C-alpha positions, 0 to 999 in steps of 0.5 A: 738613193739621193746620196748615191745619185749625188756621189755618182754625179760628183764623180762624173764632174770631178773626172771632167775637171781632173782630166785637164790636169793630165799630161802627155807628150807628143801629138798626131803622127809624132808618138810611138805605136802610132797605129793606135790612132786609127779608129776601129769599126766601120760604123764609127769611121763612117760617122767621122770617128765621133764615137766617144758618147755612143752606146750599144756598140762593141766599137766603143771599147776603142773610143770610150770603154764605158760604152761597153756597159750599154751593150744588150747582148754578146757580139762577135765582130770581124773588121778589115781596113785597107789603108795607104801603101798596101798597109792593112788594119785587122781586128777581132772583138768579142763582148759578153754581158754578165750581171756584174757588168760587161766584158770585152776583149779584142786584138788589133793587127796593123801590118804591111806585106813583107818587103826586101831587105837590102844590104849596103851593097844593094843586094837582097839578103832576105825579107823584112816583116813588119807588124804592130798589134794590140791586145785589149781586155776591157770591163764596164759597169752600169750604175743606172744610166751612169757608166764607168769602164776601163781597159788594159792594153798589151802592145807588141811591135815587130820590125824585122828581128826587133820585137818591142813590148809596151803596156797601156790603159784606157778609162772612161765614163758615160752619162745618159740624160733625157732631153727634149725631142720633137713630140711627133717622133719616138726617141730613146728613153735616154736620148742624150749622152755625154762621154769622157775618155782618156786613152793610151796612158802607159809605157813608152815605145823606144823612148817615144810616148804613146799617142795619148788622147783626151776625148769629150763626146756628145751624142743626141738622138732626137728620134729613133731614126736619127743620131748626131754625134760631136767629139772634141779630141786633144792629142797633146794632153796638157792643161795649157793646150786645153786653155790655149785654143789657138795653140790647140787647133794648130797642133793637136786639137780636133773636132769630129762630127757624125750623123747617122740615119736609119730606116726601120733599123735595117738600113743605115746611112752615115756621114762625118767630117773631121776638122784639123785632120789629115782627112776631112769627110767620111761616109758609110752605110750599114745593113742589119739582116737575119737568116733564120735565127742568126742576126748580123750586121754588115757595115762599110765606110769610105774615108778621105785621106788628104793627098792620098786615095781614100781608104775603105773598111768593112766589118761583120758583127754577129749578135749571139742571141737565142731570139731575134726580135723583129720590128713588130716585136720591138713595137709591141714591146714598147707598147707593153712597156708604156702601159706598164709605166702607166700602171706603175705610176698608178701604183698598180704593181700587179698589172705593171709587172704583167706588162713588163714581163710581156715586154720582155717576152717580145724584146728580151734585150730592151734596155733596163727591162730586167731592172724594171721587173726586179724593181716592181717585184721588190716593191711588191715584196715590200708592200706585202711585208708592210701589209703583214706588219699591219696585220700583225699590229692589228692582231696585236691590238685586238688581242690587247683589247680582248685581254682588257675586256676579259679582265674587265669582265672578271672585275665586274663578276667580283 
């Protein structure tokens, strides 16, 4: 286990170091398929698009595909963003969890209403259709609070009769830690995450490079009701830009900040700030609701667009789960989990297993509860096998002693 942990941490830091050697041309607004620079999801947009190290959200597929590995249940999300000059961004995304990792697919369409086609004489000769799209397939795996993920993108663009295709990939990693949090507040088991992602590495679009990005993010949750995110973003992935910060800030380096507050995980308020960007502030809110056993989330955001009117977005996400844990269920589950940890530390495996199974009854989607139950059951099996081995050894010793006594008795009779 120590060797595996060392390898994982080694990969994590090597990826951070090696990312500085990546090269890509272009910067914000000067590359092909520029619509890929738009953030997806009202929650991340409301938090200033500081989302590289966020967890348990389907929108991580667009900022860091490794975040998909933190998903706890299947999600179906519909997203709409009203942009400038009647342009719109639509997205549909779906994620599904398996024992081999998490899969995610999505399709994004950026489009504008058709407009008149005018010939050289100023006469209308038809209409022009314009849209861009990106189909994404992603996969991520959880190596016990160390997550790896990647996605493949098929990018298609149409301007009138011209159709253009290109391909790209994203890759990312994410690591969770437990750091200090105020003792008066409850916080997640891993309340600090560091994420790194490289986005849109692929073929050119009409001789123009894709808007490639390097993102480094930090997410800190000092309590269950507050989260703080920071993202460092480089759009011109060149080692010299990463070292020369004066050039980076002037050309393509951005710093995004995000804050999220929630009340009982029902109502969410968000705010963000984007440095060195066209827009500055972002705000948003979200609402979790359950109708019978259908759970869904509604999110909305408003973003400053510089000299233009602010843009707004909203999305609806459906949690495709058979049981919807209530706030009381989650609290009861946490109590059982803490009791189970106490029994586990006391080496009382039977009681620990009972408490962990109770935890799963109340909240089957608590992070790592299945792994914890499996771990206890494996330890029980090892303990049982050890006891059987000890009993075999003891039986063997007794048999040998009886044979010795039998032989000794026979020699005495002689």
